C-alpha positions as CSV (number, residue, x, y, z in Angstrom):
1,M,0.0,0.0,0.0
2,K,2.9,2.4,0.8
3,N,4.4,1.8,-2.7
4,I,1.0,2.7,-4.3
5,K,0.8,5.9,-2.3
6,V,4.3,6.9,-3.4
7,L,3.5,6.1,-7.0
8,I,0.3,8.2,-6.9
9,T,2.2,11.1,-5.3
10,S,4.9,10.9,-8.1
11,F,2.2,11.1,-10.8
12,L,0.7,14.2,-9.2
13,I,4.0,16.0,-9.0
14,L,4.7,15.1,-12.7
15,A,1.3,16.3,-13.8
16,L,1.8,19.6,-12.0
17,M,5.2,20.0,-13.6
18,L,3.7,19.4,-17.0
19,V,0.9,21.9,-16.5
20,S,3.4,24.5,-15.3
21,S,5.7,23.9,-18.3
22,C,2.8,24.1,-20.8
23,S,1.3,27.3,-19.3
24,P,3.8,30.2,-19.7
25,D,3.0,33.5,-18.0
26,T,3.6,35.4,-21.2
27,Y,2.5,34.9,-24.8
28,S,3.9,36.1,-28.1
29,L,2.5,36.3,-31.6
30,D,4.0,34.4,-34.5
31,E,7.0,36.1,-36.0
32,P,6.4,37.9,-39.4
33,M,7.3,35.7,-42.4
34,N,10.5,36.4,-44.2
35,K,10.0,38.1,-47.5
36,S,11.9,35.4,-49.2
37,D,9.3,32.8,-48.1
38,I,6.5,34.7,-49.9
39,H,6.1,33.8,-53.5
40,Y,4.1,35.3,-56.4
41,D,4.2,35.7,-60.2
42,I,3.9,38.9,-62.2
43,T,3.9,38.2,-65.9
44,Q,3.1,40.3,-69.0
45,D,0.9,38.5,-71.5
46,L,2.7,39.4,-74.8
47,V,0.3,37.3,-76.8
48,A,-2.7,39.3,-75.7
49,D,-0.7,42.6,-76.0
50,P,2.7,42.8,-77.7
51,G,3.3,46.0,-75.7
52,G,2.9,44.2,-72.4
53,N,-0.4,46.0,-71.5
54,T,-2.0,42.9,-70.0
55,V,-0.3,41.9,-66.7
56,L,-1.2,38.8,-64.7
57,L,-0.8,38.9,-60.9
58,K,-0.8,35.6,-59.1
59,N,-0.3,34.7,-55.5
60,T,1.4,31.3,-55.1
61,T,1.9,31.3,-51.3
62,P,-0.8,29.3,-49.4
63,G,-2.2,30.9,-46.3
64,V,-1.1,34.4,-47.2
65,I,-3.2,37.2,-48.7
66,L,-1.5,39.6,-51.1
67,N,-2.6,43.1,-51.5
68,W,-1.8,44.4,-55.0
69,D,-1.6,48.2,-55.7
70,Y,-1.0,48.4,-59.4
71,V,-1.4,52.2,-59.9
72,T,-4.7,52.1,-61.7
73,G,-6.4,50.1,-59.0
74,K,-6.1,47.8,-56.0
75,S,-7.0,44.1,-55.4
76,N,-6.4,41.3,-52.9
77,K,-7.5,38.5,-55.3
78,A,-5.3,35.5,-55.6
79,E,-5.3,36.0,-59.4
80,Q,-5.8,39.5,-60.9
81,K,-5.6,40.5,-64.5
82,V,-4.6,44.1,-65.1
83,Q,-4.9,45.9,-68.5
84,Y,-3.0,49.1,-68.9
85,A,-4.4,51.3,-71.7
86,F,-1.4,53.6,-71.8
87,K,2.3,53.0,-72.4
88,G,4.6,53.9,-69.5
89,T,6.3,52.6,-66.4
90,Y,4.1,51.1,-63.7
91,T,5.4,50.3,-60.2
92,I,3.3,47.6,-58.5
93,K,3.3,47.6,-54.7
94,I,2.7,44.4,-52.8
95,S,2.0,43.7,-49.2
96,A,1.4,40.3,-47.6
97,V,-1.1,39.6,-44.8
98,T,0.4,36.8,-42.7
99,D,-0.3,35.3,-39.3
100,G,2.6,37.4,-37.9
101,G,1.4,40.7,-39.4
102,I,1.8,42.7,-42.6
103,V,4.9,42.2,-44.6
104,E,5.8,44.8,-47.2
105,L,7.4,43.2,-50.2
106,D,9.7,44.8,-52.7
107,P,7.8,46.7,-55.4
108,V,7.9,45.4,-59.0
109,T,8.3,47.8,-61.9
110,I,7.1,46.9,-65.4
111,T,7.2,48.7,-68.7
112,V,4.4,49.0,-71.2
113,S,5.7,49.9,-74.6
114,Q,2.5,50.6,-76.5
115,D,-0.9,52.2,-76.0
116,N,-3.9,49.9,-76.2
117,L,-6.8,52.4,-76.1
118,N,-9.4,49.6,-76.6
119,Y,-9.3,49.2,-72.9
120,V,-10.8,52.7,-72.3
121,N,-12.7,53.0,-75.6
122,D,-16.1,52.6,-74.0
123,P,-19.2,54.9,-73.6
124,L,-18.9,54.9,-69.9
125,W,-15.2,55.8,-69.9
126,T,-16.1,58.6,-72.3
127,A,-19.0,59.8,-70.1
128,L,-16.7,59.9,-67.1
129,S,-13.6,61.4,-68.7
130,G,-14.6,63.0,-71.9
131,G,-12.9,60.3,-73.9
132,V,-9.3,59.4,-75.0
133,G,-7.1,62.5,-75.0
134,H,-9.6,64.5,-73.0
135,K,-10.5,65.3,-69.4
136,K,-13.7,66.1,-67.6
137,S,-14.6,67.7,-64.3
138,W,-17.4,67.0,-61.9
139,V,-18.9,69.0,-59.0
140,A,-21.3,68.0,-56.2
141,D,-24.9,68.4,-57.1
142,N,-26.4,71.3,-55.1
143,G,-29.9,70.2,-56.0
144,K,-30.5,73.1,-58.4
145,Y,-29.8,71.3,-61.7
146,G,-33.0,69.2,-61.9
147,L,-31.1,65.9,-61.6
148,A,-31.1,65.1,-57.9
149,P,-32.5,66.9,-54.8
150,G,-29.0,67.5,-53.4
151,A,-25.5,66.2,-52.9
152,M,-26.4,62.9,-51.3
153,S,-29.1,60.3,-50.8
154,Y,-29.6,57.4,-48.4
155,A,-30.5,53.8,-49.2
156,D,-31.3,51.0,-46.8
157,P,-28.5,48.5,-46.5
158,N,-30.8,45.7,-47.5
159,T,-31.9,47.6,-50.6
160,V,-30.6,46.5,-54.0
161,V,-28.1,49.1,-54.9
162,E,-26.5,48.5,-58.3
163,W,-26.2,49.9,-61.8
164,N,-29.4,51.7,-62.8
165,K,-31.3,49.8,-60.1
166,F,-31.5,51.6,-56.7
167,S,-34.2,53.2,-54.7
168,P,-33.1,55.9,-52.2
169,N,-35.3,56.1,-49.1
170,W,-34.2,59.6,-48.2
171,E,-32.8,62.4,-50.3
172,P,-32.0,65.7,-48.3
173,T,-32.2,68.8,-50.4
174,G,-28.9,70.8,-51.0
175,N,-26.2,69.9,-48.5
176,A,-25.6,66.3,-47.3
177,N,-27.5,65.6,-44.0
178,S,-26.0,67.6,-41.1
179,S,-23.3,69.1,-43.4
180,T,-22.5,72.8,-43.3
181,D,-21.4,74.8,-46.4
182,A,-17.9,74.6,-44.9
183,D,-18.1,70.8,-44.8
184,M,-19.3,70.6,-48.4
185,H,-16.5,72.7,-49.8
186,W,-18.8,74.0,-52.6
187,G,-16.6,75.0,-55.6
188,R,-14.2,72.1,-55.3
189,Y,-14.2,69.8,-58.3
190,M,-12.7,66.5,-59.3
191,T,-11.3,65.7,-62.8
192,F,-11.0,62.4,-64.5
193,S,-8.6,62.4,-67.4
194,L,-7.6,60.0,-70.3
195,D,-5.0,62.4,-71.6
196,G,-1.8,60.2,-71.4
197,G,-3.2,58.0,-68.7
198,P,-6.2,57.5,-66.4
199,F,-5.3,60.4,-64.1
200,M,-7.5,61.9,-61.4
201,T,-7.1,65.2,-59.6
202,V,-9.1,67.1,-57.1
203,H,-9.1,70.9,-57.2
204,E,-10.0,73.9,-55.1
205,A,-12.5,76.3,-56.7
206,N,-9.5,78.5,-57.9
207,G,-8.0,75.5,-59.8
208,T,-5.3,74.7,-57.3
209,S,-4.7,70.9,-57.2
210,I,-5.0,69.4,-53.8
211,E,-4.9,65.7,-54.7
212,S,-3.4,63.8,-57.7
213,G,-3.6,60.1,-58.6
214,A,-5.1,57.6,-60.9
215,Y,-8.4,55.8,-61.3
216,F,-9.9,52.7,-62.9
217,L,-13.5,52.2,-64.1
218,D,-14.7,48.7,-64.4
219,V,-17.4,48.9,-67.1
220,N,-18.6,45.4,-66.5
221,A,-18.8,45.4,-62.7
222,H,-19.8,49.1,-62.7
223,T,-17.2,50.0,-60.0
224,L,-14.7,52.8,-59.6
225,T,-11.3,52.6,-57.9
226,T,-9.1,55.6,-57.2
227,T,-5.5,55.8,-56.1
228,G,-3.8,58.9,-54.6
229,A,-7.0,61.0,-54.9
230,T,-10.4,60.6,-53.3
231,I,-13.9,61.5,-54.6
232,L,-15.5,64.7,-53.3
233,R,-17.3,64.2,-50.0
234,P,-18.2,66.5,-47.0
235,D,-15.7,66.7,-44.2
236,N,-18.1,65.4,-41.6
237,Y,-18.6,62.1,-43.5
238,I,-14.9,61.2,-44.0
239,A,-14.7,59.2,-40.8
240,N,-18.0,57.4,-41.5
241,A,-16.6,55.0,-44.1
242,S,-13.3,53.3,-44.7
243,N,-13.7,52.5,-48.4
244,W,-13.6,55.9,-50.1
245,T,-11.1,54.7,-52.8
246,S,-12.4,51.2,-53.5
247,E,-15.7,49.2,-53.5
248,I,-17.3,52.3,-55.1
249,K,-20.5,51.3,-56.9
250,V,-21.3,53.3,-60.0
251,L,-25.1,53.7,-60.1
252,T,-25.7,56.2,-62.8
253,L,-23.2,57.6,-65.3
254,T,-24.4,59.8,-68.2
255,E,-23.0,62.8,-70.0
256,N,-24.2,65.1,-67.2
257,Q,-24.8,63.0,-64.1
258,L,-22.7,60.7,-61.9
259,R,-24.2,58.9,-59.0
260,I,-22.0,56.5,-56.9
261,A,-22.6,54.5,-53.7
262,I,-20.4,53.8,-50.7
263,K,-21.4,51.8,-47.7
264,R,-21.0,53.3,-44.3
265,T,-18.6,51.3,-42.0
266,N,-18.6,53.2,-38.7
267,S,-20.3,52.2,-35.4
268,E,-23.7,53.4,-36.6
269,G,-23.9,50.3,-38.8
270,P,-24.0,49.7,-42.5
271,W,-26.0,52.0,-44.7
272,W,-25.6,53.2,-48.3
273,Y,-24.4,56.7,-48.9
274,I,-25.3,57.8,-52.5
275,W,-23.2,60.7,-53.7
276,N,-24.6,62.9,-56.6
277,F,-22.5,64.8,-59.0
278,V,-23.0,66.8,-62.2
279,S,-20.4,67.7,-64.8
280,K,-18.8,71.0,-64.2
281,E,-19.5,72.2,-67.7
282,Y,-23.2,71.3,-67.3
283,A,-23.4,73.1,-63.9
284,E,-21.8,76.2,-65.2
285,N,-24.1,76.4,-68.3
286,Y,-27.3,75.3,-66.6
287,V,-30.2,77.6,-67.1
288,P,-33.2,76.7,-64.9
289,P,-36.5,76.3,-66.9
290,V,-39.0,79.1,-66.3
291,T,-41.8,77.2,-64.7
292,V,-44.3,77.7,-61.9
293,P,-43.3,75.5,-58.9
294,V,-45.6,72.5,-58.6
295,F,-46.4,71.8,-55.0
296,D,-48.5,69.1,-53.4
297,E,-52.1,70.4,-53.8
298,G,-52.5,70.5,-50.0
299,F,-49.4,72.5,-49.2
300,N,-49.9,75.9,-47.6
301,P,-53.6,75.8,-48.1
302,T,-55.9,78.8,-48.5
303,F,-59.1,78.8,-46.4
304,A,-62.2,80.9,-46.8
305,P,-63.2,82.8,-43.6
306,G,-64.2,80.3,-40.9
307,E,-63.4,77.3,-43.1
308,L,-60.4,76.0,-41.0
309,V,-62.4,76.2,-37.8
310,T,-65.2,74.2,-39.4
311,M,-62.7,71.6,-40.7
312,L,-61.3,71.2,-37.2
313,T,-64.5,71.2,-35.2
314,G,-67.2,70.1,-37.6
315,G,-69.1,73.4,-37.2
316,A,-70.9,75.5,-34.5
317,G,-72.2,73.3,-31.7
318,A,-70.2,70.3,-32.9
319,G,-66.9,68.6,-32.2
320,R,-64.4,66.5,-34.1
321,V,-61.8,64.0,-32.8
322,W,-58.4,63.7,-34.5
323,K,-55.8,61.0,-34.1
324,L,-52.2,60.6,-35.3
325,D,-52.0,58.5,-38.5
326,A,-49.8,55.8,-36.8
327,A,-50.5,53.1,-39.3
328,G,-50.3,55.3,-42.4
329,N,-47.8,58.1,-42.5
330,P,-47.5,59.7,-39.0
331,V,-44.6,62.1,-39.5
332,D,-43.0,63.8,-42.4
333,W,-40.6,66.6,-43.3
334,V,-42.2,68.9,-45.8
335,G,-39.6,70.9,-47.7
336,K,-40.9,73.5,-50.2
337,G,-44.2,71.7,-50.4
338,I,-42.9,68.2,-50.9
339,G,-42.7,65.5,-48.2
340,W,-40.5,62.4,-48.4
341,T,-41.9,59.8,-46.0
342,K,-44.6,57.4,-47.2
343,G,-44.9,55.5,-44.0
344,P,-43.5,54.9,-40.5
345,N,-40.7,52.6,-41.7
346,D,-39.1,55.4,-43.8
347,S,-37.8,57.0,-40.6
348,Y,-38.0,54.0,-38.3
349,N,-35.7,54.0,-35.2
350,W,-34.3,57.4,-35.8
351,G,-37.6,59.3,-36.2
352,W,-40.6,57.2,-35.7
353,N,-40.2,54.3,-33.3
354,D,-42.1,51.9,-31.0
355,D,-42.4,54.5,-28.3
356,W,-44.2,56.8,-30.6
357,A,-46.5,54.0,-31.8
358,A,-47.4,53.3,-28.1
359,V,-48.1,56.9,-27.5
360,A,-50.2,57.4,-30.6
361,A,-52.3,54.3,-29.9
362,N,-54.0,55.8,-26.8
363,S,-54.0,59.5,-27.7
364,W,-56.3,61.9,-29.5
365,I,-57.4,65.6,-29.6
366,R,-60.9,66.9,-30.0
367,F,-61.7,70.4,-31.3
368,D,-65.2,71.8,-30.8
369,Q,-67.3,74.9,-30.8
370,W,-69.5,75.2,-27.6
371,G,-70.8,78.1,-25.7
372,G,-69.4,80.6,-28.2
373,K,-65.8,79.4,-27.5
374,L,-63.3,77.3,-29.4
375,N,-62.4,74.4,-27.1
376,Y,-60.1,71.4,-27.2
377,T,-59.8,68.2,-25.2
378,R,-56.6,66.4,-25.4
379,S,-56.1,62.8,-24.1
380,Q,-52.8,60.9,-23.8
381,N,-52.6,57.5,-22.2
382,G,-55.8,58.2,-20.2
383,V,-54.6,61.7,-19.0
384,V,-57.1,64.3,-20.2
385,T,-56.5,68.1,-20.4
386,T,-58.8,70.8,-21.8
387,G,-58.3,74.3,-22.9
388,I,-59.3,77.1,-25.3
389,F,-57.7,77.5,-28.7
390,T,-57.5,80.3,-31.1
391,I,-56.7,80.5,-34.9
392,N,-54.6,83.0,-36.8
393,A,-56.4,83.0,-40.1
394,A,-53.5,84.9,-41.8
395,T,-50.9,82.3,-41.0
396,N,-53.1,79.1,-40.6
397,E,-51.8,78.8,-37.0
398,I,-53.6,77.1,-34.1
399,N,-52.7,78.3,-30.6
400,L,-53.4,75.7,-27.9
401,G,-52.8,78.2,-25.1
402,T,-51.0,76.3,-22.3
403,D,-50.9,72.9,-24.0
404,T,-49.0,71.1,-26.8
405,L,-49.7,68.2,-29.1
406,L,-49.1,64.7,-27.8
407,Q,-45.8,64.3,-25.9
408,N,-43.0,61.7,-26.1
409,S,-40.1,62.8,-23.9
410,T,-37.9,59.9,-25.1
411,S,-37.8,61.3,-28.6
412,W,-36.0,64.3,-30.2
413,M,-39.2,64.9,-32.2
414,N,-41.2,65.7,-29.1
415,P,-43.3,68.9,-29.8
416,T,-42.4,71.8,-27.5
417,T,-44.6,74.6,-28.9
418,N,-48.2,75.4,-28.2
419,V,-48.5,77.1,-31.6
420,I,-49.0,74.6,-34.5
421,K,-49.2,75.4,-38.2
422,V,-51.5,73.8,-40.7
423,V,-48.9,73.0,-43.3
424,K,-51.0,70.7,-45.5
425,A,-54.7,70.3,-45.7
426,Y,-57.4,69.4,-48.2
427,N,-60.4,71.7,-48.2
428,K,-62.6,69.0,-49.7
429,D,-60.9,65.7,-49.0
430,F,-59.8,66.2,-45.4
431,L,-62.1,63.5,-44.1
432,Q,-60.1,60.9,-46.1
433,K,-56.6,62.6,-46.3
434,G,-56.4,64.3,-42.9
435,I,-54.4,67.3,-42.0
436,W,-50.6,67.9,-41.4
437,L,-49.7,70.0,-38.4
438,G,-46.3,71.5,-38.3
439,T,-44.5,71.9,-34.9
440,S,-41.1,73.2,-36.0
441,Y,-39.5,74.9,-39.1
442,D,-36.0,74.8,-40.5
443,A,-35.4,78.0,-42.3
444,T,-32.2,76.8,-43.9
445,K,-34.0,74.0,-45.7
446,D,-37.4,75.8,-46.0
447,E,-38.7,72.6,-44.3
448,W,-41.5,71.9,-41.8
449,F,-41.6,68.9,-39.4
450,V,-45.2,67.8,-39.4
451,F,-47.5,65.3,-37.7
452,H,-50.3,63.8,-39.8
453,Y,-53.6,63.7,-38.1
454,I,-56.7,61.9,-39.4
455,I,-60.3,61.5,-38.4
456,P,-60.6,57.9,-37.0
């Protein structure tokens, strides 16, 4: 029995020694691979192009990703075919992504001895650059050229966003959302050239070059890649995306308009930014057509004397209950007579949300004419308040005295004013279409924030 105890004790000591020897107090990452252990092939296909314009890049090192920067574009594909349209010397930069980190490899320089302009002789290359031997400049769309409402649009990340097939769900007018004129750098322009090479430059309004590089337009995949220069975008959006020079989707490209999409990559989550441009020549020569603005028929309505009071109350001695159109289109932003939301999902989780839906479900306001007075009764979640209201017929404003519309303190859309404006209404069809009550106005956008009330 003694021998067995000694044997067991020995095993325990050995096990502890093994655990100790296998569990170091410090850890280290793998050492970076040596450059000599990373292999690849770069060959010029002289059969396809006697001038060496077609270059084949091939990664032959298993377990390693190679990033190719071949001047006119970038790629991390295991096999990448590059076609240079212009003769010249091209330096290909290569970096390897290994378990031990990034390894910068020696650059490789190749010489292309002849032009092959077939690689850029395409209507889309011509639309972007003006064609071989030419250059063309583009400016951000300010919304005044009849092509887009402004410099940017938004599209849901689950929306199909591809060539000639995309559906923005919000298009701010003028500046990009939350961008000042200083952020926008109005006057800057970007130039795409096919004069001696696919060159790209970005200029200040006075013509001073601030960025210079190259670009590649994939006419089959409808993508744009830039190197050394970046597309125009507002300062306050730069940090929101990490892919400003690659993965750029070309959505529309005509003689006068360029629309591209970049996916947001910051902590706010994925979303499509659509950037709208017009050709500089088109912008400088654009003459707006002389037309009468066409607004929604209900915008800024004109009422006969007493008509608004009758619409709200139903007439002398009567009363009418109104509720927020929670299931239809409860909130909207009406700019210059035009709204953009078509339902609660259009602004869901940043405008309309579940809290608002809960508030709207148990809330209403009743306007009536009793005892020679204009009265209202407001109910929210069982809490009822009453008061006297007045109407300013000249401005279509309703003054609720000491009260406001329904409240939702958890939301930035919470109304804070007791004076609400009838922004949209339909003199004849209000029973079916309702009424839009504005609670705040943004003078910089000529835009009202409105709640849509209907008769239940």
